Every structure is written in structure tokens, then in C-alpha cells.
N, C-alpha and C positions, 0 to 999 in steps of 0.2 A: 472245446468248441462252443459250448453254451455260454461260458464266460465272455468269449470274444464277441458273440452275437449280442449279448446284453450290453456290452460296452459300445458296440457299433450302434445299436438302437438308441442308446442314451446320447451318443454324439450327434446322431441324426435329429433327434428330438430337440436338442439344444440348438442346433443349427437352424431348424425350422422356427423356433421361438425367436432367435436373433434376427432372422430374415423378416419375420412379421413385424418385429419392433422397428426395424430400419425402414420398412414401408410405411409405417404410421407417420402422419404429419408431425413435424416438430410442434411443441407446445405453443409457440408464437403464431403458428399458422392454423391452429384448431379454431373452429367456430366458437366465438365468445358472444355473449349477449351484446347487442348494440348498446353503446354508451348513450345515456339520455341526452337528448338534444334540446335546444331552445329555439322555438319558432317565433318569429316577430310578427306582430299585428299592429298596424298604425291606427290611431284614433284621430279621425279627420272631421273638420267642419269648415267647408269653403264653398266656392261657387258650384262645386260638383255635388254638394249636399253633405249631410251628416252621415258618417259611415265608419265602419271598421274595414280596413283593407289589409289582407283579403277578407272577404265576407265569410268564407269557409276555409278552414284549415283541417288537415288530417295529420294526426300525430300518433305515436305509440304510447302505451301505458308507461309512465315514468318520465315522459318528456315534460317540458315546461313551455308555457306561452308567455312571451314578454309583450305587454301592451305599452305602446309609446304614444304620448300625446304629441301630435304634429301640428294641429291647428284647431281652432274653434272651441276652446274650452268653455265651460268645465265638462269633463268626461269622467265616467266611471265604468265599472264592469259589474253587472249583476246577472247571476244565473237564475233562470226560472226553475224553482224547486220542482215543479210538476212536469218539466220537460228534460230531466236528466235521468239516467238509468236508475233502476231500483237499487238501493244500497249505496248510491254515489254521494249523497249529501254529506255524510260525516268525513270521508276521506278527501272530498273536494274542499270542504271547509278547512280542514287541516292544512291543505296546500295553498290557502288564501291568507296571506299575512294582513294584519291590521284591518280586519273587516269592521264595518260600521253597523252592519245588520247581517242577518243570515244570508250567506253567499253574496255579499255586497261589498265591493271595494270602497275605499275612500274616494272623494272627488279629487281630480287632478286639474291644476289650474295653469301650470307653466309648460311652455314648449320644452320637450325633452324629458318631462316627468315619465317615469316608467312604473309599471306594476307587473310583477311576475307571479303567475299561478302555476303550481306544481300539480301534475296529474299522476303523481306517484301513488299507487295503491287504489286507484279508482277503477271501477269496472269499465269494460269496453262499451261504447255506445255513442249516442249523439247528445251533445251538451249545447243548449241554446242559451244565448245571453243577449243583453241589451245595455244601453246607456240611459240612465234614468232621465236626465234633462232633455235628451233628444229622441226618446222612444217614439213620440208622436210624429217625429220627422223621419222615421224609418231606420234609426240607428240600432240595428240588431244583427246578430251573426251566429255562426255555428262552428263548434269544434267537434270533429269526429275522432274518437279515440279507438284505435284498433287493438 
């Protein structure tokens, strides 16, 4: 009798494990980290003024921001070193290709020119930036990294 009970308990335990496995979501349905996305920001200079549009974007760590010159060149992207989160300068610089100075993109002159900044490895927080030639005309904006 004891042998029969042991075999019965083993069979019940195996059935419970199998039932739990079947209730678990398939691998394709399990929550995976969101794939990095690219957010677009336009660089504009026209009758509406000099500006980045949108002036504020919110992204996740690891996302990229693609700046596209639409009108009113020259434009660039410069992050204020004193208005980014502590510890952000090095990873942000790493995500900025072909800089011409610290946290400073090259100038872009042709409609359709783009510059992509990666926010991979940066701390969450607020990142304020501006366009050097048009700062006095109010061309500044903000990226919020969650």
C-alpha cells in the first residue's frame, strides 16, 4: 500500500508541475524589454522662428533621438554640461558621433541632414540642449529620459 501511495503522490506532483507549465505564457508572449526606438526632432528656422519641434520629448534609456534639418540652417545640437544629470556626460558623449567639441554636434547645412544621438547607458533625467547659431533667437529644447 505504501508503494502505491508513493507512486500516486509522484503522479500527482508531476501532473501539478505540468499544469503549472501549461498555464505559463509561451516565451513569445512573456514581457520582454521594449526595443529601443528612435524619436524624431525637427530643426526649424522660418517665419515661426528658430526652434526644435517638438521642444520637449520624453524617451526611455537606450532610445535614440534623430535631429533632422528642415529649414533655416545652419543648425547643430549642443547639450549644456551643467544641465544634464550627474554622471551623464561620458555616456552621452559616447552616443554623439562626430562631435566638434564637448557634447557638441557638427553644424548641418542642407535640408534633410540628420544627426542621431543615442541615449544608451545614460542616467534618467532632464537633458537641455540648444543650437549655437540660434540660441539668442530661442532655439533650445529638452529631452526627458525615463
